[in-house]
SEVEX-125451 format. One line per 10 residues: their letters; for each residue z, x, y of N, C-alpha, C, O, CB. Coordinates in Angstrom, 1 decimal. Each point is the difference from the previous one (the first is absolute). Glycine has a CB too. Example, Ala and Ser with C-alpha at 12.3 -4.5 7.8 and 13.67 -1.06 7.14 Angstrom:
BEGIN
AS> 7.8 13.2 -5.7 0.0 -0.9 1.2 0.0 0.9 1.2 0.7 1.0 0.0 0.5 -2.9 -1.2 | -1.9 1.5 2.3 0.0 0.9 1.1 0.8 -0.8 1.1 0.1 0.5 1.1 -2.3 0.7 -1.7;
//
This chain:
BEGIN
MATVTVRKFA> -12.6 -13.9 -6.2 0.7 0.9 0.9 1.4 -0.4 0.4 0.7 0.6 0.8 -2.9 0.1 0.0 | 2.7 -1.8 -1.4 1.3 -0.5 0.4 1.2 1.0 -0.2 1.0 -0.2 0.6 -1.9 -2.1 -1.2 | 0.7 3.2 -0.3 1.1 1.0 -0.2 -0.1 1.3 0.8 0.9 0.8 -0.1 -0.7 -1.8 -2.2 | -1.3 1.1 3.1 -0.2 1.2 0.8 0.8 -0.2 1.3 -0.1 -1.1 0.6 -2.2 1.5 -1.7 | 3.0 0.6 1.5 0.7 0.0 1.3 -0.9 -0.3 1.2 -1.1 0.6 0.1 2.8 1.0 -1.1 | -1.2 -2.4 1.9 -0.7 -0.2 1.3 0.7 0.9 1.0 1.2 0.0 0.2 -1.8 -2.4 -0.8 | -0.3 3.3 1.3 0.5 0.9 1.0 -0.4 -0.5 1.4 -1.1 -0.6 0.1 1.0 2.5 -1.8 | 1.0 -1.7 2.6 -0.3 -0.4 1.4 -0.2 1.2 0.9 0.7 1.0 -0.1 0.7 -3.0 -0.2 | -2.5 2.0 1.1 -0.3 1.0 0.9 -0.3 -0.6 1.4 -0.2 -1.2 0.1 -0.7 2.7 -2.0 | 0.9 -0.7 2.9 -0.4 -0.4 1.4 -1.3 0.7 0.3 -0.1 1.2 -0.3 2.5 -1.7 1.0;
ISPDPGEALD> -3.3 -0.1 0.0 -1.1 0.6 0.7 0.4 0.0 1.5 0.3 -1.0 0.5 -2.1 0.3 -2.3 | 1.9 1.9 2.4 0.6 0.1 1.3 -0.8 0.9 0.9 -0.6 1.0 -0.4 2.8 -1.4 -0.7 | -2.2 0.1 2.4 -0.6 0.9 1.0 0.7 1.4 0.0 -0.5 0.9 0.5 -0.2 -2.9 0.8 | 2.0 2.0 -1.7 0.8 1.2 0.1 0.2 0.6 -1.5 0.3 -0.8 -0.9 0.9 -0.1 3.0 | -1.4 2.1 -2.3 0.1 0.6 -1.3 1.5 0.0 -0.6 0.2 0.2 -1.2 -2.2 1.1 1.7 | 3.0 -1.4 0.4 1.4 0.2 -0.4 0.8 -1.2 -0.3 1.0 0.0 -0.7 -1.2 2.0 1.9 | -0.3 -3.2 -0.7 0.8 -1.2 -0.2 -1.0 -1.2 0.2 -1.1 0.1 0.5 3.2 1.0 0.3 | -1.6 -2.2 -1.3 -0.8 -1.3 0.1 0.1 -0.5 1.4 1.0 -0.6 0.4 -0.6 0.1 -2.9 | -1.5 0.6 3.2 -0.1 -0.6 1.3 -1.0 -1.1 0.0 -0.9 0.0 -0.9 1.5 2.2 2.0 | -0.5 -3.1 -0.1 -1.0 -1.1 0.0 -1.3 0.3 0.7 0.0 0.9 0.9 2.0 -2.4 -0.9;
FTEGVDYFVD> -3.0 0.8 -0.3 -1.3 0.0 0.6 0.0 -1.0 1.2 0.7 -1.0 -0.1 -1.9 1.8 -2.0 | 0.6 -0.5 3.2 -0.1 -0.9 1.1 -1.2 -0.9 0.0 -0.2 -0.8 0.9 1.6 2.4 0.4 | -2.3 -1.5 -2.3 -1.2 -0.8 -0.1 0.3 -1.4 -0.5 1.1 -0.3 -0.5 -2.4 2.4 0.1 | 0.4 -3.0 0.7 0.1 -1.4 -0.5 -0.5 -0.1 -1.4 -0.4 0.9 -0.6 0.0 -1.7 2.9 | 0.6 -0.4 -2.9 -0.3 -0.3 -1.4 -1.5 0.3 -0.3 -0.3 0.5 -1.1 2.2 -2.2 1.1 | -2.8 1.4 0.9 -1.4 0.2 -0.2 -0.4 1.4 -0.4 -0.9 0.3 -0.8 0.5 -2.2 2.4 | 1.1 2.8 -1.0 -0.2 1.5 -0.3 0.3 0.2 -1.4 -0.8 0.7 -0.7 1.5 -0.1 3.0 | 0.4 -1.1 -2.9 0.3 0.2 -1.4 -1.0 -0.7 -0.9 -0.4 0.5 -1.0 2.8 -0.3 1.6 | -2.7 -1.5 -0.3 -1.0 -0.7 -0.8 -1.3 0.7 -0.2 -0.4 0.1 -1.1 1.5 -2.2 2.0 | -1.6 2.6 0.2 -1.3 0.7 -0.1 0.1 1.3 -0.8 -0.9 0.3 -0.9 0.3 -1.2 3.1;
LFRDIGFEQS> 1.6 1.7 -2.0 0.2 1.2 -0.8 0.2 -0.2 -1.4 -0.5 0.7 -0.9 1.4 0.4 2.9 | 0.0 -2.0 -2.3 0.3 -0.3 -1.5 -1.2 -0.5 -0.7 -0.3 0.3 -1.1 2.6 -0.8 1.7 | -3.1 -0.4 0.1 -1.3 -0.5 -0.6 -0.9 1.2 -0.3 -0.6 0.1 -1.1 0.9 -2.3 2.3 | -0.4 3.1 -0.3 -0.9 1.2 -0.1 0.4 0.9 -1.2 -0.8 0.7 -0.6 0.4 -0.8 3.0 | 1.7 0.1 -2.8 0.4 0.9 -1.1 0.3 -0.8 -1.3 0.6 0.6 -0.9 0.4 0.9 2.6 | -1.5 -2.7 -1.7 0.0 -0.7 -1.3 1.2 -1.0 -0.3 0.2 -0.5 -1.1 -1.4 2.4 0.3 | 2.1 -2.1 1.8 1.1 -0.9 -0.2 -0.5 -1.4 0.4 -0.9 -0.2 0.8 2.6 2.0 -0.3 | -1.0 -2.8 -1.1 -0.3 -1.4 0.3 1.2 -0.6 0.7 1.2 0.3 -0.4 -2.7 -0.6 -1.6 | 1.3 -0.5 3.1 1.1 -0.6 0.7 0.6 -1.1 -0.8 -0.8 -0.9 -0.4 -0.2 1.6 2.6 | 2.3 -0.7 -2.6 0.6 -1.0 -0.8 0.9 -0.9 0.8 0.5 -1.0 -0.5 -0.7 2.5 -1.4;
GTYTFRYADA> 0.5 -1.2 3.2 0.8 -0.7 0.9 -0.2 0.5 1.4 -0.8 1.0 0.1 2.5 -1.5 -1.9 | -1.1 -0.1 2.7 -0.2 0.5 1.4 0.4 1.4 0.2 -0.7 0.8 0.7 1.1 -3.1 0.1 | 0.6 2.8 -1.5 0.5 1.3 0.1 0.0 0.8 -1.3 0.7 1.1 0.0 0.7 -1.9 1.9 | -2.1 0.4 -2.9 0.0 0.7 -1.2 -1.5 0.2 -0.5 -0.9 -0.8 0.2 3.2 -0.2 -0.8 | -2.5 2.1 -0.1 -1.3 0.4 -0.5 0.3 0.6 -1.4 1.0 0.7 -0.2 -2.0 -0.2 2.5 | 0.1 -0.8 -3.2 0.1 0.5 -1.4 -1.2 0.7 -0.5 -1.1 -0.2 0.4 2.6 -1.7 -0.8 | -1.2 2.8 -0.6 -1.1 0.8 -0.6 0.5 0.2 -1.5 1.1 0.3 -0.2 -1.8 0.9 2.4 | -0.2 -1.4 -3.1 0.3 0.2 -1.4 -1.3 0.6 -0.7 -1.1 -0.4 0.2 2.9 -1.5 -0.2 | -1.5 2.8 -0.9 -1.0 0.5 -1.0 0.6 0.3 -1.3 1.2 -0.4 -0.2 -2.6 1.3 2.1 | 0.7 -0.3 -2.8 0.6 0.2 -1.3 1.2 1.0 0.0 0.8 0.0 -1.0 -3.1 -0.4 0.1;
ECMMKAELTP> 2.4 1.2 1.9 1.1 1.0 0.1 1.2 -0.4 0.8 1.1 0.5 -0.3 -2.9 1.1 0.1 | 1.6 -2.5 1.2 1.2 -0.3 0.9 -0.2 -1.3 0.6 -1.0 -0.6 0.1 1.3 3.0 0.3 | 0.8 -2.9 0.2 0.1 -1.1 0.9 0.7 0.5 1.3 1.0 0.7 -0.1 -1.0 -2.5 -1.8 | -0.6 1.4 3.0 0.6 0.4 1.3 0.1 -1.3 0.9 -0.9 -0.8 0.0 0.0 3.2 -0.2 | 2.0 -2.4 0.9 0.2 -1.1 1.0 0.3 0.7 1.3 0.9 0.8 0.1 -0.1 -2.5 -1.8 | -1.5 1.3 2.8 0.4 0.4 1.3 0.6 -1.1 0.8 -0.5 -1.2 -0.1 -1.4 2.8 0.1 | 3.0 -1.3 0.7 0.7 -1.1 0.7 0.3 0.4 1.4 0.5 1.1 0.2 0.5 -1.8 -2.3 | -1.4 -0.1 3.1 0.3 0.2 1.4 1.3 -0.7 0.3 0.1 -1.2 -0.2 -2.6 1.5 0.8 | 3.4 0.5 0.0 1.3 -0.6 0.4 0.0 0.0 1.5 -0.1 1.1 0.6 1.3 -0.4 -2.7 | -1.1 -1.8 2.8 0.0 0.0 1.5 1.1 0.8 0.6 1.2 0.0 -0.6 -2.2 -2.2 0.5;
SKDGYFLWMY> 0.7 2.9 1.1 1.0 0.8 0.8 -0.1 -0.5 1.5 -0.8 -0.8 0.3 0.7 2.8 -1.9 | 0.9 -1.5 2.4 0.0 -0.4 1.4 -1.3 0.5 0.7 -0.5 -0.6 1.0 3.0 0.6 -0.9 | -3.1 1.1 -0.6 -1.2 0.5 0.6 -1.3 -0.2 -0.8 -1.1 0.2 0.5 2.5 1.5 0.5 | -1.3 -2.1 -2.3 -1.2 -0.2 -0.8 0.4 -0.3 -1.4 0.6 -1.0 -0.3 -1.9 2.6 1.7 | 0.9 -0.7 -2.4 0.3 -0.2 -1.4 0.4 1.3 -0.7 -0.7 1.0 0.3 -0.9 -3.0 -0.2 | 2.5 1.9 -1.0 0.3 1.1 -1.0 -1.0 -0.3 -1.1 -0.3 -1.2 -0.4 2.8 1.5 1.0 | -3.0 0.7 -1.3 -0.9 -0.1 -1.1 0.6 0.6 -1.2 0.2 1.2 -0.1 -2.2 -1.1 1.6 | 2.4 -1.0 -2.5 0.6 0.4 -1.2 -1.0 -0.1 -1.2 -0.7 -1.0 0.0 3.0 0.3 0.9 | -2.3 1.6 -1.8 -0.8 0.0 -1.1 0.9 0.0 -1.3 0.9 0.8 -0.1 -2.8 0.4 1.3 | 1.6 -2.1 -2.1 0.6 -0.1 -1.3 -1.0 0.3 -1.0 -1.1 -0.6 -0.1 2.8 -1.2 0.9;
VQALDEHTYR> -1.3 2.7 -1.7 -0.9 0.5 -1.0 0.6 -0.1 -1.4 1.1 0.4 -0.2 -2.1 1.2 1.9 | 0.2 -2.2 -2.6 0.4 0.0 -1.4 -1.1 0.6 -0.8 -1.1 -0.5 -0.2 2.4 -1.6 0.5 | -1.0 3.3 -0.9 -1.0 0.8 -0.7 0.8 0.9 -1.0 1.1 0.3 0.2 -2.8 -0.4 1.7 | 1.0 0.5 -2.9 0.6 0.9 -1.0 0.2 1.4 0.5 0.9 0.7 -0.4 -2.0 -2.0 -1.4 | 0.2 1.7 2.7 0.2 1.4 0.6 0.5 -0.2 1.5 0.2 -1.1 0.4 -2.1 2.1 -2.0 | 2.0 0.1 2.3 0.4 0.0 1.3 -0.9 -0.7 1.0 0.4 -0.7 0.9 0.7 2.8 -1.4 | -2.4 -2.0 0.3 -1.0 -0.7 0.8 0.1 0.3 1.4 -0.6 -0.7 0.9 0.6 -1.1 -2.6 | 0.6 2.9 2.1 0.1 0.4 1.4 -1.3 0.3 0.6 -0.2 -0.1 1.3 2.5 0.9 -1.7 | -3.3 -0.3 -0.4 -1.3 0.3 0.6 -0.6 -1.2 0.6 -0.6 0.1 1.1 0.3 1.7 -2.8 | 0.5 -3.0 1.1 -0.6 -1.2 0.6 0.8 -0.4 1.3 -0.6 -0.5 0.9 -0.1 -0.3 -3.3;
LHEIADAFSA> 2.0 1.0 2.4 0.8 -0.3 1.2 -0.4 0.9 1.1 -0.1 -0.4 1.2 1.9 -0.4 -2.6 | -2.1 2.1 1.1 -0.5 0.9 1.1 -1.3 -0.5 0.5 -0.3 0.2 1.2 1.5 1.7 -2.3 | -2.1 -2.4 0.3 -1.3 -0.5 0.4 0.2 -1.2 1.0 -0.7 -0.1 1.0 -0.4 0.9 -3.2 | 2.1 -1.6 1.9 0.3 -1.2 0.8 0.5 0.5 1.4 -0.4 -0.5 1.0 0.9 -0.9 -3.1 | 0.5 2.3 2.0 0.5 0.6 1.2 -1.1 0.6 0.9 0.0 -0.2 1.2 2.2 0.6 -2.4 | -3.1 0.3 0.6 -1.1 0.6 0.7 -0.9 -1.0 0.7 -0.4 0.2 1.1 0.4 1.7 -2.7 | -0.2 -3.1 0.9 -0.8 -1.0 0.6 0.7 -0.6 1.3 -0.7 -0.4 0.9 -0.2 -0.2 -3.2 | 2.2 0.7 2.4 0.7 -0.5 1.1 0.3 1.2 1.0 0.7 -0.2 1.0 0.3 -1.6 -2.4 | -1.5 3.0 1.1 0.3 1.2 0.9 1.5 0.1 0.1 0.6 0.3 1.0 -2.7 -0.5 0.3 | 2.8 0.1 -2.5 1.4 0.0 0.0 0.5 0.9 -1.1 -0.7 0.8 -0.6 0.8 -3.2 1.5;
HLVEATRRK> 1.2 2.2 -1.3 0.6 0.9 -1.0 0.7 -0.8 -1.0 0.5 -1.2 0.2 -0.2 3.0 1.5 | -0.1 -1.3 -2.9 0.7 -0.6 -1.1 1.5 0.5 0.1 0.2 1.2 0.1 -2.3 -1.4 -1.6 | 3.0 -0.8 1.6 1.4 0.4 0.1 0.7 -0.6 -1.2 0.0 -1.3 -0.2 -0.1 1.3 2.7 | 0.7 0.8 -3.3 0.7 -0.5 -1.2 1.3 -0.6 0.2 0.5 -0.9 -0.7 -1.7 2.6 -0.6 | 1.9 -1.2 2.4 1.3 -0.5 0.4 -0.3 -1.4 0.6 -1.0 -0.1 0.7 2.1 2.4 -0.3 | -0.2 -3.2 -0.6 -0.2 -1.4 0.6 0.9 -0.2 1.2 0.4 -1.1 0.3 -1.0 0.3 -2.6 | 0.9 1.9 3.0 0.8 -0.1 1.3 -0.8 -0.6 1.1 -1.2 0.4 0.1 2.6 1.5 -0.9 | -0.8 -2.7 1.6 -0.7 -0.5 1.2 0.7 0.6 1.2 1.1 0.3 0.0 -1.8 -2.5 -1.2 | -0.1 2.3 2.3 0.5 0.5 1.2 0.6 -1.2 0.8 0.6 0.2 1.1 -2.2 1.7 -1.0;
//
């Protein structure tokens, strides 16, 4: 998959822009484990199958964490990103703007 474009998305509590979550790291660890991701670092989680590779990255903010998703797949794979957003009771935001 080295030649496939990597796309960046935000999982956000707000549907219109990338906002941070106010929960602690344990909140993310538990939810990512439940949806099949493996923790690869304190703030990173990975998922891979025959169709795609995904990396979730938590970026600290003053109130909590921004949740960024990096996806490398031959198709859009947005259905999987929407499933992840639903698991967090959040929204998929394709723009990478921060508040």
